[in-house]
N, C-alpha and C positions, 0 to 999 in steps of 0.2 A: 503671543505664544508664551505662556507661563512655563517655567522650567529652569534650566541652567543657562546662565549667560557667562561666557568666557571672554574677557577683555585682553586683546593683544596690546598690553599696556605700552611697551616701547613704541610700537607703531602709532598708537594714538597720541602719545605725548610729543612725538616728532611732528605729527600732523598738526597738533595744537600749536606747537612752537612756530611752525611756518605759516599757520593760518591766523594767528592772533598777533596784533602789532606789539613790538617790543616796548612801545610807549606805556603798556600796562606794567606798572612798577609798584614795588612795595614802598612804604613810607620812607625807607632809607635809600631808595633809588634802584634797588636790585630788580631786574626784570623778572616778572612772574607770569609772563604770557602763557607759557606751557602749563603752569599749575592751574591758572584760571581756566584756560581752554579745556584741559582734561576734566576738571571738576564739572564744568558746564556740559561737556559731552556725556559724562556718566549720568548727570541729572536728566538730560534729554532721553537717554536710553532707558532709564528706569521708568520715567513717565510714559514712554511710548510702548514698552514691552512688558513691564511689570514682572521681571524674573523673580522666581522664588529663591533662587540661589545665584550668587554673583561672585566671581573670582577675578581679581586683577592679576593676570599672569605676567611674570617678570623674567628677564634674562639673568640667570645666575652665572651663565657663561655664554657670551654672545658668539663665541667661535670655538665650539666644543672640540676637544682633542680627537675624538673618534672621527669627526668629519674632516678635520685637517689632515689626519693620518691617511685617509682615503684619497682626498684631493687637496694637496697643499695650497692650491690657489683659492680655496674657499674663503671668501671675505678678506683676502690678503690686501686688497686695495683700500680697505677701510681701516687698516691698522695705523694707529698714531704712534705712541711711544710704547716700548715693550710689546705687550700683546693686548693693549687696551684699544677700545674702539674710538675712532675719531668722532668727537662730539663737539658741536659749536660751543664756544667759550661761554656764551650766555645761557646755554641750556644746561650744561653740566651741573651748576650749583642748584638748579631747580629740581633735579631728580631726587635728592634726599628730602626736599620739602614735600614733593609728591608722595613719597613713601610715608612720611610722618602724618600727612593729611589722611591718607587711606587708613593707616593704623588707628588714628584718633576717631575717624568716622566708624570704623569697625568693618570695613570691606576687606574680605580675605585677600591678602597679598602673598602670592606663592611663587617662589623661584626654587629650582632644584639644582644643587651643585652639579656641574658637568653638562647641563642641558640649557637649551634656549627656551624662551617663552612659548614658541611654537610647540615644543615637545611637552611642556606642561599642559598646553591646550589639548594636544593629541591624547595625552594620558587621562585627563579628566573626561574627554569625550568617550574614550574606550571604556571607561568605568561607569558612565552615566546610565541610569535606568530609564531615562525619559528623553524628552526633547532638549536639544542643545542649540543655542545661538552663539556663534563666534563673531566677535566684532573686530575687524582688522582692515588694514589697507594693504595687506600682503597676499598676493595671489597664491603663494605656496600653500595656504590653508584651504584652498579649493579642493585639495585632495581628500579632505575630511567630510565633504558634503555627501550625505547619504539619506535618501528619502525614506528608507525603512525605519531609521531610528526615531524620528527624523533629526538630522543635523544640517543646518544651513549656515551660510556665511552672510553676515551683514557687512557689505563692502563699503568702505568710506571714501571711495574715489570722488564722489560728488559731495562729500561733506556729511556730517553726522545728522543733519536734518533732512537729507535726501539720500538715504542709504539705498544701495542696490542689493537686493536680496537674491542670493545665489543658492538655488536648489539644483538638483541634477539636470533638470531641463534647461536652466539658465546657463550652466556650464557647457552643455551640449550646444546650445544656441551660439554662445560666444566663441567656442573653440572647435566645434565640429567633431567632438570626441564623446565616447560614452561618459556619462556624468561622474563616474568614480575613477576615471583613468587619468586624472590630471597629473599625478606624480610621474608616471611613465612618459607622458607627453612632455612635461617640463624637463625630464632627464634628457630626452632626445634633442630638444631644441636649445637647451641651455638657458642660463640666466646670467648675463654679464653683471647685474647688480649684486649677485652673490659670488661672483668669480667662478661660475660653473660653465665650462667651455661648450658643453653639448657635443653632438656629433658634427664635425666639420661638414658644411654643405647641406645640413638638414635644418630647414626653417620650420615655421609654424605649419604651413600647408602639408609638407612632406611628413612631418611628425604626426599630424592629425590623420593623414591617410594611412600611415603604418599602424598606428594604434587602433584605428577603426577596423582595419583589415585583420590584424592579428590579436587584438585585445589587450596584449601586455608585451613588455620587452622580453620576458621569459619565453612566451610563446613565439615571438618573432625570431629569437635566437634558435629555438628548437626547430623552427621551419628552415632556417639557414642550414643547420646541422643535417637536416633530413633531405637537403637538396632542392627544396621548394624554390621556384623562380617566380611563380605567379603572385601578384599582389604587391610586389615591390615597385614603387614609382621609379621612373627612368633614372638610372644611375645610382639609386639609393642602396642597392644590394651591396655593391662594393664599398660604399661609404660605411655601412654598418659593419661589414667584415673588418675594415681597418680600425674601427673604433671599439673592438671587443674588450680591450684592456680597460678603457674608460667605462664601458657598460657593465663591466664586472664589479666596479666599486661605486659608481655614481648613484644607483638606486638607494643604497644605504645612507648616502649623504642627503639626497632630496627627500626621502621618506621621513615624515614626522614620527618621532618616537611615540609609542603607545604604552610604554612600560617604565617611564620615569618614576622613581620612588616618591610618590606624593606624601606630604606630611599628614598623618592620620589625625593629629591633634587639632588641626585647623578647621574651624567651623566655616562652611561656605554659605550658610543661610544668609540671605540678604538682611542687613540690619534695618530696623525701623526707627532707630534713634542712635545718637552718637555713643560710641563705646566709652570715650573719654572726653566728656564735655569740657572740662577745664583745659585740657591740652588743645582742644579744637579752638576754644576762645583765644588762647594764647597765640596759636598759629594765625587765626584770623586777624588779630591785632598786629602781630609782627609783620605779616606779609600783605595786609590790606585785602583780605579774602572774604569779607563779610557777605557781599552779594552772592558770589558763587556758592559758598558753603550753605547759606540760607536756602538757596534754590535746591541744592542737593538734599539737604535734610528734609525739606518739604516734599520732594519727590519720593524719598525713602519712606517717609511716614504715610504718604498718600496711597 
C-alpha cells in the first residue's frame, strides 16, 4: 500500500534494542544494537511497502502534562529522575545517534512539544488525504484503525519481518469489539503498562461486552442515567457507577490527540537518496553502520 507510513519510533527502537544483541558495537566499543536494528527495520519496511511518504514520529514529551493532570498515575512507574523516562543505560546514548542518522538520511523526524509520538501519529493520520500505515508495537494505536480511510496498524509483536496487519476486522477478531472502539475498550479494562487503572473488576471480556452492547462509554453512561438495566453483564452496572469519576477523565488520557501542531515546514516525502551524504559517511565510520545504512539507502532508492 503506497501512501503515508508513520513510524512509532520509540516503540521500534526499544524493540530493536531488546531484539539485537548488545555485542553489536561501534569501533570504540559503544553498543549500537538499537541503531542498527532500527535502520534495518526501516529498510525492511520501505522494501516491503514502498511508502510515498515516511515520518519517524518521536516523543517530545513522553508523559504530557494534560494526561498527568487527568490521571496522576499515568506512566508514573516509569519515571527515573526528575520527570525523565527510565531508559536502559546502554540505550540512552543511542537515541541521539538514531536522530542524527534519520536527519542525515533525510527521513522526516517529527516530535511536538507537549505531545507523545502517538499524538504525532494521530495528528498526521487525521490530516492524511489517503492510505496510512502505522508501524508500532503499541496496542494503543489500534484506536486509529479505520477501513474507510483506510488506516491500518502494522503490529510488530512477531517482529518486523512478520508483521501482524490490523484492520477493523482484525481488531474485532482479537478483542470482540467494533473495529473503531479500541480506545473506549482500553479505558474500561485499563493498562498497567501505562499506569491506567481501568474500572476495578472490569476485565477484557466485560469491557468487550459493554462496548459491543452500548457502542461507546458516552452511550453506556447515558444508559445508566436513563435507568437502563439491560445489557450490563452481572455486577458490572454497580462497578461502572462507582467509577464515574475515573470515566470522566480517562477517555481524554487514552484517546490519541488528532490536533497536535505539526510543523508545516517539514517535508514528509520519502527520500530516495541521503540528504547529507558527508554526515552519513561520518556516522557510518564513527559507529560502524556501513551495512545497515547501505541497505537502507538501497531500499529508499529502489
